[in-house]
C-alpha positions as CSV (number, residue, x, y, z in Angstrom):
1,M,0.0,0.0,0.0
2,F,1.2,3.5,-0.9
3,F,1.2,5.7,2.2
4,D,0.9,9.3,1.2
5,E,-0.9,10.7,4.2
6,A,-0.1,10.7,7.9
7,K,-1.0,12.4,11.1
8,I,1.7,13.0,13.7
9,Y,2.0,14.6,17.1
10,V,5.1,16.7,17.9
11,Q,6.1,18.3,21.2
12,S,9.1,20.5,21.8
13,G,11.0,20.3,25.1
14,N,10.3,22.4,28.2
15,G,12.9,24.8,29.3
16,G,14.8,23.8,32.4
17,D,14.0,25.5,35.7
18,G,16.0,28.3,37.1
19,I,16.9,27.8,40.8
20,V,17.2,29.8,44.0
21,T,20.6,29.5,45.6
22,F,23.0,31.8,47.4
23,R,26.8,32.0,47.6
24,R,27.9,30.2,50.8
25,E,31.6,30.3,51.4
26,K,33.9,30.6,54.4
27,Y,34.5,34.3,55.3
28,I,31.7,35.4,53.0
29,P,28.6,35.3,55.3
30,R,26.4,37.2,53.0
31,G,27.1,36.0,49.6
32,G,24.7,37.1,46.9
33,P,22.3,35.1,44.8
34,N,23.9,32.7,42.4
35,G,21.1,30.5,41.1
36,G,21.7,29.6,37.4
37,D,19.2,29.7,34.5
38,G,17.6,26.6,33.1
39,G,18.7,25.2,29.7
40,R,16.6,25.6,26.5
41,G,14.2,22.8,25.6
42,G,14.8,20.9,22.4
43,D,13.2,22.1,19.1
44,V,11.3,19.8,16.8
45,V,12.4,20.1,13.1
46,L,11.0,18.4,10.0
47,K,13.8,17.6,7.6
48,V,13.7,16.0,4.1
49,N,15.5,12.7,3.7
50,P,15.7,11.7,0.0
51,Q,16.0,8.0,1.0
52,H,12.3,8.1,2.1
53,R,9.7,7.6,-0.6
54,T,6.5,7.3,1.3
55,L,5.2,8.2,4.8
56,I,4.9,4.6,5.9
57,H,7.4,5.0,8.7
58,F,4.9,7.2,10.5
59,K,2.6,4.2,10.8
60,R,5.0,2.6,13.2
61,K,5.6,5.8,15.2
62,S,3.5,9.0,15.2
63,H,4.5,10.7,18.5
64,F,7.7,12.7,18.6
65,K,8.8,14.5,21.8
66,A,12.0,16.5,22.2
67,K,13.9,16.4,25.5
68,H,13.6,19.0,28.2
69,G,16.3,21.5,29.1
70,G,18.5,20.9,32.1
71,R,17.9,22.5,35.5
72,G,20.1,25.4,36.5
73,S,22.6,25.0,39.3
74,S,24.5,27.1,41.8
75,M,27.5,29.2,40.9
76,N,25.4,30.8,38.1
77,M,25.7,27.7,36.0
78,T,23.2,27.4,33.2
79,G,21.5,24.0,32.7
80,A,22.3,22.0,29.5
81,S,20.2,22.8,26.5
82,A,18.5,19.8,24.8
83,D,19.3,18.7,21.3
84,T,17.0,19.4,18.4
85,L,14.8,16.5,17.5
86,E,14.8,15.9,13.7
87,V,11.8,14.1,12.1
88,E,12.6,12.9,8.6
89,V,10.1,13.1,5.8
90,P,10.3,12.3,2.1
91,P,10.7,15.0,-0.6
92,G,7.4,16.5,-1.6
93,T,5.9,16.6,1.8
94,V,3.3,19.2,2.5
95,V,2.9,20.0,6.3
96,R,-0.5,21.2,7.6
97,D,-1.8,22.2,11.0
98,A,-4.2,19.4,11.8
99,E,-6.6,21.8,13.6
100,T,-6.7,24.7,11.1
101,N,-5.6,22.9,7.9
102,E,-3.2,25.8,7.3
103,V,-0.2,24.9,5.2
104,L,2.9,25.4,7.4
105,A,5.6,24.2,5.0
106,D,6.2,22.6,1.6
107,L,9.4,20.5,1.8
108,V,10.6,19.7,-1.6
109,R,14.4,19.4,-1.9
110,G,16.8,17.1,0.0
111,G,18.0,18.8,3.1
112,D,15.0,21.2,3.3
113,S,13.9,21.6,6.9
114,V,11.5,23.7,8.9
115,L,11.2,24.4,12.6
116,I,7.8,23.1,13.5
117,A,7.8,23.4,17.4
118,K,10.2,25.7,19.2
119,G,11.6,24.5,22.5
120,G,10.8,26.5,25.7
121,R,13.4,28.9,27.0
122,G,15.0,28.2,30.3
123,G,13.7,29.8,33.5
124,R,15.8,32.5,35.0
125,G,17.6,31.8,38.3
126,N,17.4,34.1,41.2
127,A,20.7,35.8,40.3
128,R,18.9,37.4,37.4
129,F,16.4,39.2,39.6
130,A,18.9,40.9,41.9
131,T,18.5,44.7,42.0
132,S,19.9,47.5,44.1
133,T,16.7,47.4,46.2
134,N,16.3,43.6,46.3
135,Q,19.8,42.1,46.6
136,A,18.6,38.7,47.8
137,P,15.6,37.6,45.7
138,H,14.1,34.4,47.0
139,Y,12.4,33.4,43.7
140,A,13.2,32.2,40.3
141,E,11.4,31.1,37.1
142,K,10.4,27.6,36.0
143,G,11.2,26.7,32.4
144,E,8.9,27.8,29.6
145,P,6.6,25.0,28.5
146,G,7.3,23.5,25.1
147,M,4.9,23.6,22.2
148,E,2.7,20.8,21.1
149,R,0.6,20.3,18.0
150,W,-0.9,17.7,15.7
151,L,0.3,17.8,12.1
152,K,-1.1,16.4,8.9
153,L,1.5,15.3,6.3
154,E,0.6,14.9,2.7
155,L,3.0,13.5,0.1
156,R,2.9,14.9,-3.4
157,L,5.1,12.9,-5.7
158,I,7.9,14.9,-7.4
159,A,7.9,13.7,-11.0
160,D,8.8,15.4,-14.3
161,V,6.0,13.7,-16.2
162,G,2.6,12.5,-15.1
163,I,0.6,9.9,-17.0
164,V,-3.2,10.6,-16.6
165,G,-6.3,9.1,-18.1
166,V,-9.5,7.2,-17.4
167,P,-9.3,3.7,-15.8
168,N,-7.8,1.0,-18.0
169,A,-6.4,3.5,-20.5
170,G,-3.1,1.6,-20.4
171,K,-1.1,3.9,-18.1
172,S,0.7,1.1,-16.2
173,T,1.4,-0.8,-19.4
174,L,3.0,2.4,-20.9
175,L,5.1,3.0,-17.8
176,S,6.3,-0.6,-17.9
177,V,7.3,-0.3,-21.5
178,V,9.2,3.0,-21.3
179,S,10.9,2.2,-18.0
180,N,12.0,-0.7,-15.8
181,A,8.8,-0.4,-13.7
182,R,6.7,-3.5,-13.2
183,P,3.3,-2.3,-12.0
184,K,0.3,-4.6,-11.8
185,I,-1.4,-4.8,-15.1
186,A,-4.8,-6.4,-16.0
187,E,-7.7,-5.8,-18.4
188,Y,-10.1,-4.2,-15.9
189,A,-10.6,-0.8,-14.4
190,F,-8.8,0.3,-11.3
191,T,-6.0,-2.2,-11.5
192,T,-3.7,0.5,-10.2
193,L,-4.7,1.8,-6.7
194,E,-1.6,3.7,-6.0
195,P,0.8,5.9,-8.0
196,N,3.8,4.3,-9.6
197,L,7.1,6.2,-10.0
198,S,9.9,5.3,-12.3
199,V,12.9,6.8,-14.1
200,V,13.0,6.8,-17.9
201,M,16.4,7.1,-19.6
202,Y,17.0,8.6,-23.1
203,D,20.5,9.3,-24.4
204,D,22.4,10.8,-21.4
205,R,19.3,12.2,-19.8
206,D,16.7,10.9,-17.4
207,L,13.2,11.9,-16.3
208,T,10.9,10.7,-13.6
209,F,7.5,9.4,-14.7
210,A,4.5,8.9,-12.5
211,D,1.6,6.7,-13.4
212,I,-1.4,8.3,-11.8
213,P,-4.3,5.9,-11.1
214,G,-7.4,6.3,-13.3
215,L,-9.5,9.4,-12.8
216,I,-13.2,9.3,-13.0
217,E,-16.0,11.8,-13.1
218,G,-16.1,13.6,-9.8
219,A,-12.5,13.0,-9.0
220,H,-12.0,16.6,-8.0
221,M,-14.5,16.0,-5.2
222,G,-12.8,12.9,-4.0
223,V,-14.9,10.4,-5.9
224,G,-12.8,7.2,-6.5
225,L,-10.0,8.5,-4.3
226,G,-9.7,11.5,-6.6
227,H,-8.1,13.9,-4.2
228,A,-5.5,11.3,-3.2
229,F,-4.5,10.8,-6.8
230,L,-4.9,14.3,-8.2
231,R,-2.5,15.9,-5.8
232,H,0.4,13.8,-7.2
233,V,0.0,15.5,-10.6
234,Q,0.5,19.0,-9.1
235,R,4.3,18.9,-9.1
236,T,4.7,17.5,-12.6
237,R,6.0,19.7,-15.4
238,L,4.3,17.8,-18.3
239,L,1.3,15.5,-18.6
240,I,0.9,12.5,-20.9
241,H,-2.9,12.4,-21.4
242,L,-3.6,8.8,-22.4
243,L,-6.8,8.0,-24.3
244,N,-8.3,4.5,-24.4
245,G,-8.8,3.8,-28.1
246,A,-11.0,0.8,-27.1
247,N,-13.6,3.0,-25.4
248,E,-16.6,4.0,-27.5
249,N,-16.0,7.8,-27.0
250,P,-12.3,8.6,-26.4
251,L,-13.1,12.4,-26.9
252,A,-15.6,12.3,-24.1
253,D,-12.9,10.7,-21.9
254,Y,-10.5,13.5,-23.0
255,N,-12.9,16.2,-22.0
256,Q,-13.8,14.6,-18.7
257,I,-10.2,14.3,-17.5
258,N,-9.4,17.9,-18.5
259,V,-12.4,19.1,-16.6
260,E,-11.5,17.1,-13.5
261,L,-7.9,18.5,-13.6
262,S,-9.2,22.1,-13.9
263,L,-11.8,21.8,-11.2
264,F,-9.2,20.4,-8.7
265,D,-6.6,23.0,-9.5
266,D,-6.7,25.7,-12.1
267,K,-2.9,25.3,-12.8
268,L,-3.4,21.6,-13.5
269,G,-5.7,22.5,-16.4
270,E,-3.0,24.8,-17.8
271,K,-0.1,22.2,-17.7
272,P,1.3,21.3,-21.1
273,Q,0.0,17.9,-22.4
274,I,1.0,15.3,-24.9
275,V,-2.3,13.6,-26.0
276,V,-1.6,10.0,-26.7
277,Y,-4.2,7.6,-28.3
278,N,-3.5,4.1,-27.1
279,K,-4.3,0.5,-28.1
280,M,-3.8,0.8,-31.8
281,D,-3.2,-2.9,-31.8
282,L,-7.0,-3.3,-31.6
283,P,-9.2,-3.1,-34.7
284,E,-11.9,-0.9,-33.0
285,A,-9.2,1.6,-31.9
286,Q,-7.8,1.7,-35.4
287,A,-11.3,2.4,-36.8
288,R,-11.8,5.4,-34.5
289,W,-8.3,6.9,-34.8
290,K,-8.9,9.1,-37.9
291,E,-12.0,10.7,-36.4
292,V,-10.4,11.3,-33.1
293,E,-7.3,12.7,-34.7
294,A,-9.3,15.1,-36.9
295,E,-11.4,16.4,-34.0
296,L,-8.4,17.0,-31.7
297,K,-6.5,18.8,-34.5
298,E,-9.5,21.2,-34.9
299,R,-9.0,22.0,-31.2
300,G,-5.3,22.8,-31.8
301,V,-4.1,19.5,-30.3
302,K,-1.6,17.2,-32.2
303,P,-2.2,13.7,-30.8
304,I,0.1,10.7,-31.3
305,A,-1.1,7.2,-31.8
306,I,0.6,4.2,-30.0
307,S,0.1,0.7,-28.8
308,A,1.7,0.3,-25.4
309,A,1.1,-3.4,-25.6
310,T,3.1,-3.9,-28.8
311,H,5.5,-1.0,-28.3
312,Q,4.2,0.7,-31.5
313,G,5.1,4.4,-31.4
314,T,6.4,4.4,-27.8
315,Q,10.0,5.4,-28.9
316,D,8.6,8.4,-30.8
317,L,6.6,9.3,-27.7
318,I,9.7,9.2,-25.5
319,Q,11.6,11.5,-27.9
320,R,8.7,13.9,-27.9
321,V,8.5,14.0,-24.1
322,F,12.2,14.7,-23.7
323,A,12.1,17.4,-26.4
324,M,9.1,19.2,-24.8
325,I,10.7,19.0,-21.3
326,A,13.9,20.6,-22.7
327,E,11.8,23.5,-24.0
328,L,9.9,24.1,-20.8
329,P,11.3,26.7,-18.3
330,E,12.8,25.3,-15.2
331,A,10.3,24.9,-12.4
332,A,10.5,27.7,-9.9
333,P,11.8,26.5,-6.6
334,Q,9.2,26.4,-3.8
335,E,10.2,28.3,-0.7
336,V,10.0,26.5,2.6
337,E,7.8,28.3,5.0
338,S,9.8,30.4,7.5
339,T,9.3,29.7,11.2
340,H,7.3,32.9,11.9
341,V,4.1,30.9,11.6
342,Y,4.9,29.3,14.9
343,E,5.5,32.4,16.9
344,L,2.8,33.9,19.1
345,P,0.5,36.2,17.2
346,E,0.5,40.0,17.7
347,D,-2.4,39.6,20.1
348,Q,-0.4,37.5,22.5
349,M,-1.4,39.9,25.3
350,A,-5.0,39.1,24.7
351,F,-7.0,37.2,27.4
352,T,-10.5,36.3,28.2
353,V,-12.2,36.0,31.6
354,T,-15.1,33.6,31.8
355,K,-17.4,32.9,34.8
356,E,-17.9,29.1,35.0
357,G,-20.1,29.0,38.0
358,A,-20.8,30.5,41.4
359,G,-17.4,31.8,42.6
360,V,-15.5,30.1,39.8
361,F,-13.7,32.1,37.1
362,R,-11.3,31.0,34.3
363,V,-8.6,33.3,32.7
364,S,-7.5,32.1,29.2
365,G,-4.7,33.6,27.1
366,K,-1.3,32.4,25.8
367,R,0.8,34.9,27.6
368,I,-0.8,34.6,31.1
369,E,-1.0,30.8,30.9
370,R,2.7,30.6,30.1
371,A,3.5,33.0,33.0
372,A,1.5,30.8,35.4
373,A,3.3,27.7,34.2
374,M,6.7,29.4,34.8
375,T,5.9,30.5,38.4
376,Y,7.2,28.8,41.5
377,W,4.1,28.9,43.6
378,D,6.0,27.7,46.7
379,F,7.8,31.1,46.9
380,H,5.9,34.0,48.3
381,E,7.9,36.5,46.3
382,A,7.2,34.6,43.0
383,V,3.5,34.7,43.8
384,Q,3.7,38.5,44.4
385,R,5.5,38.9,41.1
386,F,2.7,37.0,39.3
387,Q,0.2,39.3,40.9
388,K,2.0,42.2,39.3
389,V,1.7,40.5,36.0
390,L,-2.0,40.2,36.5
391,E,-2.3,43.9,37.2
392,T,0.0,44.9,34.4
393,L,-2.0,43.0,31.8
394,G,-5.3,44.3,33.1
395,I,-6.5,40.9,34.2
396,S,-7.0,41.8,37.9
397,K,-9.4,44.7,36.8
398,A,-11.2,42.4,34.4
399,L,-11.7,39.8,37.2
400,K,-13.1,42.5,39.5
401,D,-15.4,43.7,36.8
402,A,-16.6,40.2,36.3
403,G,-17.5,40.0,40.0
404,V,-14.7,38.1,41.6
405,K,-14.6,38.1,45.4
406,V,-12.1,37.1,48.1
407,G,-12.1,33.3,48.4
408,D,-13.4,32.7,44.8
409,T,-11.5,30.2,42.6
410,V,-9.6,31.4,39.6
411,Y,-8.3,28.9,37.0
412,I,-5.3,29.9,34.8
413,G,-4.1,27.2,32.6
414,E,-3.7,24.1,34.7
415,H,-3.4,26.1,38.0
416,E,-6.2,26.6,40.5
417,L,-5.8,29.8,42.5
418,E,-7.7,31.4,45.4
419,W,-8.5,35.1,44.9
420,S,-7.4,37.5,47.6
421,D,-6.8,41.1,47.8
């Protein structure tokens, strides 16, 4: 089975905790704070490995978690930062956010990579909070939590030439003739249920051909696995549009396939095509050829007649394909998405206050939830500092406006707090 879709979970590492320590040496009775910062959590990066051809390895493992940063130590020593976790994907992988379906990256070339989840920064040790008015701070920060998200991976084959047509047009047979591929071939529709990829050599050049499973009416809407097949044509530079000469109306098939391509993606309908009339070894196909040829020429299309089964005309077809590819402009490189899509949005200060019941309130917001996660609740000074954050962001006022009273419960992220003045 050809695995061209996968859903994976990634989680970057938490930052290491900063610590509270003081210099304690002989003859230095009042040494200052020297608690070190925590190390940075590991990032999660998706990277192209050309050795991978499908997404099947994600069937065995779909959860990827980077390591956490090390805890700070005394003598102002920073904790160890965790290594980046690299998740390998095949060339042609499109990365989407599973929740929003937003395209995050398009990884095409070998070595392409994208930062998909940034590791949390290390918490600051108490040495960082020393000031002229507070020379012995008894608080520090916990490490920033890492990021977690579900991703959808879609593989779009990277081929120079795509062979398209209705079911049983002879696409697999043609691919087996022009290359060393050995796809399953039989005289019934939908023999091919997955794309076949092969390299075709001519003189000192080579091109990659993809045999796309038969398209039927409604393919652009997903009928007959249409979406799964059509996306593999998007990266091709040239299409071989194979007509089944044994069908009663090859021209109707020709129109149908072009409509499906255009409805799925406007650019697909504009791709250059070589129209190939197949099965000239059959009497019925020979009888229809002149009529089909005349009609296509009236539309400005110059078809070529072949028999993939007997190899008739296949060498001429290969020559024409290589000649057309040589005349086409080089495909513009697709830029890998930059990492800005993973940073907090401009409204990171935004928050909401919701009353969930009698005396129960919930504060939601990325900035304040992260601040709560990085607070040492065991230290009174750390709690006071968090209270100032609430006041600075306007959350204290919003809670009072919502009717919070002393003794009420306030939830911020995973933390349950009791409100007091």
